[in-house]
Short mmCIF file of the C-alpha atoms (twelve columns), coordinates in Angstrom:
data_MODEL
# 
_entry.id   MODEL 
# 
loop_
_atom_site.group_PDB 
_atom_site.id 
_atom_site.type_symbol 
_atom_site.label_atom_id 
_atom_site.label_alt_id 
_atom_site.label_comp_id 
_atom_site.label_asym_id 
_atom_site.label_seq_id 
_atom_site.Cartn_x 
_atom_site.Cartn_y 
_atom_site.Cartn_z 
_atom_site.pdbx_PDB_model_num 
ATOM 1   C CA . MET A 1   0.000   0.000   0.000  1 
ATOM 2   C CA . PRO A 2   1.391   3.463   -0.884 1 
ATOM 3   C CA . ALA A 3   2.618   5.474   2.096  1 
ATOM 4   C CA . GLN A 4   0.025   8.198   1.528  1 
ATOM 5   C CA . ASN A 5   -2.850  5.712   1.554  1 
ATOM 6   C CA . ASN A 6   -1.399  3.956   4.594  1 
ATOM 7   C CA . ASN A 7   -1.274  7.266   6.478  1 
ATOM 8   C CA . ALA A 8   -4.888  7.941   5.537  1 
ATOM 9   C CA . VAL A 9   -5.907  4.540   6.912  1 
ATOM 10  C CA . LYS A 10  -4.045  5.172   10.173 1 
ATOM 11  C CA . PHE A 11  -5.655  8.555   10.746 1 
ATOM 12  C CA . LEU A 12  -9.089  7.181   9.847  1 
ATOM 13  C CA . MET A 13  -8.705  4.350   12.361 1 
ATOM 14  C CA . LEU A 14  -7.514  6.832   14.977 1 
ATOM 15  C CA . ALA A 15  -10.567 9.022   14.393 1 
ATOM 16  C CA . ILE A 16  -12.926 6.036   14.583 1 
ATOM 17  C CA . LEU A 17  -11.381 4.889   17.868 1 
ATOM 18  C CA . ALA A 18  -11.660 8.384   19.350 1 
ATOM 19  C CA . LEU A 19  -15.313 8.560   18.304 1 
ATOM 20  C CA . ILE A 20  -16.110 5.118   19.734 1 
ATOM 21  C CA . TRP A 21  -14.332 5.532   23.061 1 
ATOM 22  C CA . GLY A 22  -15.274 9.183   23.432 1 
ATOM 23  C CA . SER A 23  -18.938 8.297   22.888 1 
ATOM 24  C CA . SER A 24  -18.938 5.519   25.479 1 
ATOM 25  C CA . PHE A 25  -19.503 7.930   28.373 1 
ATOM 26  C CA . ILE A 26  -22.709 9.418   26.982 1 
ATOM 27  C CA . LEU A 27  -23.922 5.928   26.026 1 
ATOM 28  C CA . MET A 28  -23.576 4.925   29.665 1 
ATOM 29  C CA . LYS A 29  -25.511 8.039   30.713 1 
ATOM 30  C CA . TRP A 30  -28.316 7.167   28.296 1 
ATOM 31  C CA . GLY A 31  -28.348 3.592   29.554 1 
ATOM 32  C CA . LEU A 32  -28.803 4.868   33.100 1 
ATOM 33  C CA . THR A 33  -32.106 6.542   32.235 1 
ATOM 34  C CA . VAL A 34  -33.787 3.136   32.550 1 
ATOM 35  C CA . TYR A 35  -31.312 0.649   34.007 1 
ATOM 36  C CA . SER A 36  -29.318 0.694   37.240 1 
ATOM 37  C CA . TRP A 37  -25.576 1.301   37.134 1 
ATOM 38  C CA . SER A 38  -24.915 -2.376  37.861 1 
ATOM 39  C CA . GLN A 39  -27.217 -3.478  35.042 1 
ATOM 40  C CA . VAL A 40  -25.466 -1.135  32.615 1 
ATOM 41  C CA . GLY A 41  -22.082 -2.603  33.551 1 
ATOM 42  C CA . ALA A 42  -23.299 -6.195  33.481 1 
ATOM 43  C CA . LEU A 43  -25.056 -5.862  30.123 1 
ATOM 44  C CA . ARG A 44  -22.026 -4.177  28.572 1 
ATOM 45  C CA . MET A 45  -19.747 -7.031  29.621 1 
ATOM 46  C CA . PHE A 46  -22.195 -9.769  28.675 1 
ATOM 47  C CA . VAL A 47  -22.732 -8.314  25.187 1 
ATOM 48  C CA . SER A 48  -18.958 -7.967  24.734 1 
ATOM 49  C CA . PHE A 49  -18.528 -11.601 25.746 1 
ATOM 50  C CA . LEU A 50  -21.097 -12.758 23.170 1 
ATOM 51  C CA . VAL A 51  -19.393 -10.707 20.438 1 
ATOM 52  C CA . MET A 52  -15.920 -12.047 21.212 1 
ATOM 53  C CA . LEU A 53  -16.923 -15.677 21.790 1 
ATOM 54  C CA . PRO A 54  -16.833 -16.810 18.109 1 
ATOM 55  C CA . PHE A 55  -13.296 -15.442 17.707 1 
ATOM 56  C CA . VAL A 56  -11.828 -17.385 20.637 1 
ATOM 57  C CA . TRP A 57  -14.015 -20.506 20.779 1 
ATOM 58  C CA . ASN A 58  -11.229 -22.728 19.455 1 
ATOM 59  C CA . GLY A 59  -8.416  -20.913 21.202 1 
ATOM 60  C CA . PHE A 60  -8.402  -22.604 24.610 1 
ATOM 61  C CA . LYS A 61  -5.585  -24.989 23.716 1 
ATOM 62  C CA . LYS A 62  -3.461  -22.157 22.308 1 
ATOM 63  C CA . ILE A 63  -2.852  -20.608 25.726 1 
ATOM 64  C CA . GLU A 64  -0.434  -22.152 28.201 1 
ATOM 65  C CA . LYS A 65  -1.674  -22.870 31.706 1 
ATOM 66  C CA . LYS A 66  0.699   -20.353 33.293 1 
ATOM 67  C CA . TYR A 67  -1.019  -17.457 31.517 1 
ATOM 68  C CA . TRP A 68  -4.608  -18.045 32.601 1 
ATOM 69  C CA . LYS A 69  -4.391  -16.310 35.982 1 
ATOM 70  C CA . PHE A 70  -2.968  -13.197 34.368 1 
ATOM 71  C CA . ILE A 71  -5.674  -13.211 31.693 1 
ATOM 72  C CA . ALA A 72  -8.264  -13.410 34.480 1 
ATOM 73  C CA . ILE A 73  -6.609  -10.476 36.269 1 
ATOM 74  C CA . SER A 74  -6.622  -8.508  33.021 1 
ATOM 75  C CA . GLY A 75  -10.272 -9.361  32.478 1 
ATOM 76  C CA . PHE A 76  -11.466 -8.144  35.842 1 
ATOM 77  C CA . LEU A 77  -9.191  -5.099  36.135 1 
ATOM 78  C CA . GLY A 78  -9.124  -4.071  32.485 1 
ATOM 79  C CA . ASN A 79  -12.759 -4.762  31.659 1 
ATOM 80  C CA . GLY A 80  -15.033 -6.039  34.406 1 
ATOM 81  C CA . ILE A 81  -14.529 -3.683  37.335 1 
ATOM 82  C CA . PRO A 82  -14.266 -0.454  35.262 1 
ATOM 83  C CA . ALA A 83  -17.438 -1.425  33.363 1 
ATOM 84  C CA . PHE A 84  -19.311 -1.092  36.669 1 
ATOM 85  C CA . LEU A 85  -17.373 1.831   38.148 1 
ATOM 86  C CA . PHE A 86  -18.020 4.216   35.245 1 
ATOM 87  C CA . PRO A 87  -21.841 3.990   35.255 1 
ATOM 88  C CA . LEU A 88  -21.791 4.112   39.060 1 
ATOM 89  C CA . ALA A 89  -19.834 7.365   38.871 1 
ATOM 90  C CA . GLU A 90  -22.145 8.777   36.209 1 
ATOM 91  C CA . THR A 91  -25.126 8.473   38.514 1 
ATOM 92  C CA . HIS A 92  -23.744 11.644  40.147 1 
ATOM 93  C CA . ILE A 93  -21.233 13.255  37.756 1 
ATOM 94  C CA . ASP A 94  -21.474 14.361  34.117 1 
ATOM 95  C CA . SER A 95  -20.361 12.077  31.302 1 
ATOM 96  C CA . ALA A 96  -17.927 14.750  30.049 1 
ATOM 97  C CA . ILE A 97  -16.176 14.844  33.431 1 
ATOM 98  C CA . ALA A 98  -15.896 11.045  33.410 1 
ATOM 99  C CA . GLY A 99  -14.335 11.225  29.953 1 
ATOM 100 C CA . ILE A 100 -11.812 13.808  31.073 1 
ATOM 101 C CA . ILE A 101 -10.790 11.944  34.223 1 
ATOM 102 C CA . ASN A 102 -10.327 8.813   32.107 1 
ATOM 103 C CA . SER A 103 -7.313  10.605  30.579 1 
ATOM 104 C CA . LEU A 104 -5.421  9.809   33.775 1 
ATOM 105 C CA . THR A 105 -4.951  6.194   32.666 1 
ATOM 106 C CA . PRO A 106 -1.472  6.669   31.107 1 
ATOM 107 C CA . LEU A 107 -0.278  8.486   34.218 1 
ATOM 108 C CA . PHE A 108 -1.379  5.743   36.585 1 
ATOM 109 C CA . THR A 109 0.026   3.163   34.179 1 
ATOM 110 C CA . LEU A 110 3.472   4.645   34.718 1 
ATOM 111 C CA . LEU A 111 3.042   4.826   38.493 1 
ATOM 112 C CA . VAL A 112 1.920   1.193   38.730 1 
ATOM 113 C CA . GLY A 113 4.810   0.191   36.490 1 
ATOM 114 C CA . LEU A 114 7.211   2.049   38.768 1 
ATOM 115 C CA . PHE A 115 6.003   0.803   42.153 1 
ATOM 116 C CA . VAL A 116 4.799   -2.700  41.264 1 
ATOM 117 C CA . PHE A 117 6.825   -3.762  38.235 1 
ATOM 118 C CA . ARG A 118 9.967   -1.678  38.923 1 
ATOM 119 C CA . THR A 119 10.046  0.128   35.596 1 
ATOM 120 C CA . GLN A 120 12.155  3.265   35.292 1 
ATOM 121 C CA . LEU A 121 10.825  6.833   35.098 1 
ATOM 122 C CA . SER A 122 12.702  9.623   33.326 1 
ATOM 123 C CA . GLN A 123 12.564  13.212  34.545 1 
ATOM 124 C CA . ASN A 124 10.004  14.122  31.861 1 
ATOM 125 C CA . ARG A 125 7.773   11.254  32.920 1 
ATOM 126 C CA . ILE A 126 7.910   12.277  36.587 1 
ATOM 127 C CA . ILE A 127 7.040   15.875  35.703 1 
ATOM 128 C CA . GLY A 128 4.264   14.668  33.420 1 
ATOM 129 C CA . VAL A 129 2.749   12.518  36.164 1 
ATOM 130 C CA . LEU A 130 2.830   15.381  38.687 1 
ATOM 131 C CA . ILE A 131 1.254   17.851  36.260 1 
ATOM 132 C CA . GLY A 132 -1.415  15.344  35.288 1 
ATOM 133 C CA . LEU A 133 -2.298  14.557  38.887 1 
ATOM 134 C CA . ALA A 134 -2.524  18.278  39.642 1 
ATOM 135 C CA . GLY A 135 -4.941  18.557  36.734 1 
ATOM 136 C CA . ALA A 136 -7.037  15.761  38.197 1 
ATOM 137 C CA . VAL A 137 -7.270  17.596  41.504 1 
ATOM 138 C CA . ALA A 138 -8.434  20.712  39.644 1 
ATOM 139 C CA . ILE A 139 -11.134 18.746  37.833 1 
ATOM 140 C CA . VAL A 140 -12.441 16.891  40.877 1 
ATOM 141 C CA . SER A 141 -12.572 20.105  42.935 1 
ATOM 142 C CA . GLY A 142 -13.879 22.178  40.033 1 
ATOM 143 C CA . SER A 143 -17.510 22.406  41.060 1 
ATOM 144 C CA . GLY A 144 -16.933 25.554  43.054 1 
ATOM 145 C CA . ASN A 145 -19.374 26.158  45.879 1 
ATOM 146 C CA . ASN A 146 -21.563 23.277  44.739 1 
ATOM 147 C CA . ILE A 147 -18.994 20.595  45.480 1 
ATOM 148 C CA . ASP A 148 -19.967 18.080  48.121 1 
ATOM 149 C CA . GLU A 149 -18.751 14.783  49.520 1 
ATOM 150 C CA . SER A 150 -20.930 12.847  47.084 1 
ATOM 151 C CA . HIS A 151 -19.387 14.570  44.043 1 
ATOM 152 C CA . LEU A 152 -15.886 13.768  45.286 1 
ATOM 153 C CA . GLN A 153 -16.770 10.174  46.038 1 
ATOM 154 C CA . PHE A 154 -18.224 9.487   42.600 1 
ATOM 155 C CA . SER A 155 -15.367 11.264  40.832 1 
ATOM 156 C CA . PHE A 156 -12.969 8.948   42.641 1 
ATOM 157 C CA . TYR A 157 -14.834 5.942   41.238 1 
ATOM 158 C CA . VAL A 158 -13.596 7.033   37.788 1 
ATOM 159 C CA . ILE A 159 -10.085 7.485   39.159 1 
ATOM 160 C CA . LEU A 160 -10.295 3.979   40.635 1 
ATOM 161 C CA . ALA A 161 -11.325 2.668   37.209 1 
ATOM 162 C CA . THR A 162 -8.250  4.266   35.608 1 
ATOM 163 C CA . ILE A 163 -6.067  2.659   38.272 1 
ATOM 164 C CA . CYS A 164 -7.632  -0.708  37.381 1 
ATOM 165 C CA . TYR A 165 -6.777  -0.028  33.731 1 
ATOM 166 C CA . ALA A 166 -3.223  0.813   34.771 1 
ATOM 167 C CA . PHE A 167 -2.734  -2.525  36.539 1 
ATOM 168 C CA . SER A 168 -4.236  -4.365  33.580 1 
ATOM 169 C CA . VAL A 169 -1.941  -2.641  31.081 1 
ATOM 170 C CA . ASN A 170 1.116   -3.539  33.131 1 
ATOM 171 C CA . VAL A 171 -0.017  -7.160  33.454 1 
ATOM 172 C CA . LEU A 172 -0.470  -7.288  29.688 1 
ATOM 173 C CA . ARG A 173 2.962   -5.835  29.084 1 
ATOM 174 C CA . HIS A 174 4.958   -7.744  31.693 1 
ATOM 175 C CA . ARG A 175 3.113   -11.079 31.932 1 
ATOM 176 C CA . LEU A 176 1.206   -11.593 28.673 1 
ATOM 177 C CA . ALA A 177 3.465   -10.112 26.003 1 
ATOM 178 C CA . GLU A 178 3.853   -13.484 24.269 1 
ATOM 179 C CA . VAL A 179 0.124   -14.256 23.997 1 
ATOM 180 C CA . ASP A 180 -1.965  -13.298 20.953 1 
ATOM 181 C CA . ALA A 181 -3.782  -10.031 21.627 1 
ATOM 182 C CA . VAL A 182 -7.127  -11.212 20.260 1 
ATOM 183 C CA . LEU A 183 -7.073  -14.317 22.474 1 
ATOM 184 C CA . ILE A 184 -6.155  -12.219 25.507 1 
ATOM 185 C CA . THR A 185 -9.032  -9.853  24.828 1 
ATOM 186 C CA . GLY A 186 -11.585 -12.584 24.190 1 
ATOM 187 C CA . PHE A 187 -10.760 -14.703 27.219 1 
ATOM 188 C CA . ALA A 188 -10.287 -11.677 29.489 1 
ATOM 189 C CA . ILE A 189 -13.787 -10.532 28.564 1 
ATOM 190 C CA . MET A 190 -15.009 -14.100 29.113 1 
ATOM 191 C CA . PHE A 191 -13.873 -14.046 32.748 1 
ATOM 192 C CA . ALA A 192 -15.839 -10.845 33.367 1 
ATOM 193 C CA . GLY A 193 -18.681 -11.462 30.921 1 
ATOM 194 C CA . ILE A 194 -20.011 -14.799 32.192 1 
ATOM 195 C CA . PRO A 195 -20.564 -13.738 35.832 1 
ATOM 196 C CA . SER A 196 -21.924 -10.418 34.564 1 
ATOM 197 C CA . GLY A 197 -24.532 -12.287 32.516 1 
ATOM 198 C CA . VAL A 198 -25.495 -14.472 35.471 1 
ATOM 199 C CA . TYR A 199 -25.936 -11.384 37.636 1 
ATOM 200 C CA . LEU A 200 -27.825 -9.445  34.933 1 
ATOM 201 C CA . PHE A 201 -30.561 -12.021 34.513 1 
ATOM 202 C CA . SER A 202 -30.970 -12.365 38.279 1 
ATOM 203 C CA . THR A 203 -32.158 -8.733  38.411 1 
ATOM 204 C CA . ASP A 204 -35.309 -7.072  37.053 1 
ATOM 205 C CA . PHE A 205 -33.533 -6.412  33.755 1 
ATOM 206 C CA . ILE A 206 -36.147 -8.302  31.693 1 
ATOM 207 C CA . ASP A 207 -39.065 -6.502  33.373 1 
ATOM 208 C CA . LYS A 208 -37.501 -3.093  32.800 1 
ATOM 209 C CA . THR A 209 -36.772 -3.926  29.170 1 
ATOM 210 C CA . GLN A 210 -40.383 -4.956  28.582 1 
ATOM 211 C CA . LEU A 211 -42.197 -2.308  30.636 1 
ATOM 212 C CA . ALA A 212 -40.109 0.821   31.206 1 
ATOM 213 C CA . THR A 213 -40.636 3.883   29.022 1 
ATOM 214 C CA . GLY A 214 -37.586 4.497   26.838 1 
ATOM 215 C CA . ALA A 215 -36.158 1.046   27.492 1 
ATOM 216 C CA . GLY A 216 -35.523 0.425   23.800 1 
ATOM 217 C CA . PHE A 217 -33.240 3.435   23.461 1 
ATOM 218 C CA . SER A 218 -31.381 2.665   26.704 1 
ATOM 219 C CA . LEU A 219 -30.947 -0.971  25.716 1 
ATOM 220 C CA . LEU A 220 -29.615 0.025   22.291 1 
ATOM 221 C CA . SER A 221 -27.159 2.442   23.927 1 
ATOM 222 C CA . ILE A 222 -25.702 -0.270  26.150 1 
ATOM 223 C CA . VAL A 223 -25.571 -2.845  23.352 1 
ATOM 224 C CA . LEU A 224 -23.663 -0.349  21.190 1 
ATOM 225 C CA . LEU A 225 -21.374 0.237   24.162 1 
ATOM 226 C CA . GLY A 226 -20.655 -3.473  24.484 1 
ATOM 227 C CA . VAL A 227 -20.232 -4.175  20.773 1 
ATOM 228 C CA . PHE A 228 -18.248 -1.125  19.743 1 
ATOM 229 C CA . GLY A 229 -16.930 0.363   23.006 1 
ATOM 230 C CA . THR A 230 -15.318 -2.895  24.101 1 
ATOM 231 C CA . ALA A 231 -15.153 -5.584  21.396 1 
ATOM 232 C CA . VAL A 232 -14.759 -3.781  18.044 1 
ATOM 233 C CA . SER A 233 -12.566 -1.017  19.458 1 
ATOM 234 C CA . THR A 234 -10.134 -3.598  20.839 1 
ATOM 235 C CA . PHE A 235 -9.696  -5.104  17.384 1 
ATOM 236 C CA . LEU A 236 -9.138  -1.660  15.872 1 
ATOM 237 C CA . PHE A 237 -6.654  -0.589  18.519 1 
ATOM 238 C CA . ASN A 238 -4.591  -3.762  18.199 1 
ATOM 239 C CA . LYS A 239 -4.560  -3.358  14.414 1 
ATOM 240 C CA . LEU A 240 -3.559  0.302   14.696 1 
ATOM 241 C CA . ILE A 241 -0.618  -0.602  16.927 1 
ATOM 242 C CA . LYS A 242 0.595   -3.111  14.346 1 
ATOM 243 C CA . ILE A 243 0.485   -0.704  11.377 1 
ATOM 244 C CA . SER A 244 1.565   2.479   13.129 1 
ATOM 245 C CA . GLY A 245 3.262   1.646   16.442 1 
ATOM 246 C CA . ALA A 246 2.211   2.170   20.051 1 
ATOM 247 C CA . LEU A 247 3.191   5.846   20.151 1 
ATOM 248 C CA . PHE A 248 0.876   6.870   17.309 1 
ATOM 249 C CA . ALA A 249 -1.939  4.658   18.581 1 
ATOM 250 C CA . SER A 250 -1.630  6.106   22.088 1 
ATOM 251 C CA . SER A 251 -2.371  9.586   20.742 1 
ATOM 252 C CA . VAL A 252 -6.051  8.602   20.862 1 
ATOM 253 C CA . THR A 253 -5.689  9.527   24.550 1 
ATOM 254 C CA . TYR A 254 -5.794  13.180  23.545 1 
ATOM 255 C CA . LEU A 255 -8.897  12.835  21.384 1 
ATOM 256 C CA . ILE A 256 -11.231 10.783  23.599 1 
ATOM 257 C CA . PRO A 257 -11.997 13.592  26.098 1 
ATOM 258 C CA . PHE A 258 -12.800 16.062  23.320 1 
ATOM 259 C CA . VAL A 259 -15.442 13.709  21.928 1 
ATOM 260 C CA . ALA A 260 -16.794 13.106  25.439 1 
ATOM 261 C CA . ILE A 261 -16.985 16.854  26.065 1 
ATOM 262 C CA . LEU A 262 -18.842 17.481  22.798 1 
ATOM 263 C CA . TRP A 263 -21.382 14.786  23.634 1 
ATOM 264 C CA . GLY A 264 -21.750 16.178  27.154 1 
ATOM 265 C CA . ILE A 265 -22.368 19.715  25.916 1 
ATOM 266 C CA . SER A 266 -24.925 18.447  23.409 1 
ATOM 267 C CA . ALA A 267 -26.712 16.754  26.317 1 
ATOM 268 C CA . GLY A 268 -26.814 19.981  28.326 1 
ATOM 269 C CA . GLU A 269 -23.809 19.365  30.580 1 
ATOM 270 C CA . THR A 270 -21.533 22.261  31.524 1 
ATOM 271 C CA . LEU A 271 -17.845 22.605  32.361 1 
ATOM 272 C CA . ARG A 272 -16.202 25.195  34.599 1 
ATOM 273 C CA . VAL A 273 -13.039 27.052  33.678 1 
ATOM 274 C CA . GLN A 274 -11.139 25.301  36.471 1 
ATOM 275 C CA . GLN A 275 -12.098 21.906  35.049 1 
ATOM 276 C CA . LEU A 276 -10.951 22.908  31.559 1 
ATOM 277 C CA . ILE A 277 -7.623  24.058  32.992 1 
ATOM 278 C CA . GLY A 278 -7.298  20.718  34.770 1 
ATOM 279 C CA . PHE A 279 -8.066  18.951  31.500 1 
ATOM 280 C CA . ALA A 280 -5.318  20.916  29.740 1 
ATOM 281 C CA . ALA A 281 -2.886  19.981  32.532 1 
ATOM 282 C CA . ILE A 282 -3.669  16.279  32.127 1 
ATOM 283 C CA . LEU A 283 -3.126  16.461  28.374 1 
ATOM 284 C CA . PHE A 284 0.191   18.250  28.856 1 
ATOM 285 C CA . GLY A 285 1.260   15.633  31.388 1 
ATOM 286 C CA . VAL A 286 0.408   12.830  28.981 1 
ATOM 287 C CA . TYR A 287 2.293   14.687  26.232 1 
ATOM 288 C CA . LEU A 288 5.436   14.793  28.379 1 
ATOM 289 C CA . ILE A 289 5.084   11.080  29.093 1 
ATOM 290 C CA . ASN A 290 4.671   10.225  25.412 1 
ATOM 291 C CA . ARG A 291 7.549   12.479  24.422 1 
ATOM 292 C CA . SER A 292 9.958   10.556  26.618 1 
ATOM 293 C CA . SER A 293 8.693   7.069   25.806 1 
ATOM 294 C CA . LYS A 294 8.874   6.511   22.055 1 
ATOM 295 C CA . GLY A 295 7.751   3.065   21.076 1 
ATOM 296 C CA . ASN A 296 6.965   2.014   24.640 1 
ATOM 297 C CA . GLU A 297 4.256   -0.511  25.404 1 
ATOM 298 C CA . GLU A 298 2.905   1.076   28.575 1 
ATOM 299 C CA . MET A 299 0.238   2.853   26.564 1 
ATOM 300 C CA . LYS A 300 -1.444  -0.240  25.136 1 
ATOM 301 C CA . GLU A 301 -5.130  -0.764  25.882 1 
ATOM 302 C CA . ILE A 302 -5.500  2.778   27.272 1 
ATOM 303 C CA . GLY A 303 -9.177  3.621   26.552 1 
ATOM 304 C CA . LYS A 304 -12.543 1.800   27.303 1 
# 
């Protein structure tokens, strides 16, 4: 393929990923209009499991026994737990704010790598982490006189989700580097998707779907979230890494919050100046991290 066409494909894939992942936060908000936060998370994971199942059905024998515990860890930390934490947070905070705070994932990935997996941090990375964390503080405290304990608590659920992502990324990099990415994704989602399905159908999910006003739209939102926000986007991101490298693919980190903000504004959400400044600080911190880590693998699987 000519270089010009290849570049066009890379930028198109990057834009599609940003649109998918950036839209996931408003899809969760729409799902919450009918379903509980736990039902939104459970349905997302169960749908993702059903989508991925055909691609990994015959792959059980391709994975060595020593890798299964790490795939399970990746499944729960990289998919399962965050799938519940985000809708829980969005019961009290705006989808745009959730999308912005999600940008902390690369920063926590470096911190987990440093303290748990003993990776090295350059001066630029340290500065980037500090600036990014300062930005997070500005965002979480950016509700002015209206801030309360509840707002802080539910903002920290998003931060906890990004920390889960950070552990998952490091497990992928340090313990599962030799395993096929599609198999990792499929079986990781399996570990979270099966119990999510069992839980989902033990609730009043069926009754709400049949009787609640607006259930069709909410159900469609969550199904789209599971199909595209988890399953399809994983395929695209893995493919983008192969044709462009991790550094280019990781630049989607910058684009996701912008899409989330646009969706939030269209839904009537508002942002304060302090929160926008915090957002800019996070982006600058991530830029410093990327600048000093060409070709690194810490940025894989950054957005959900």
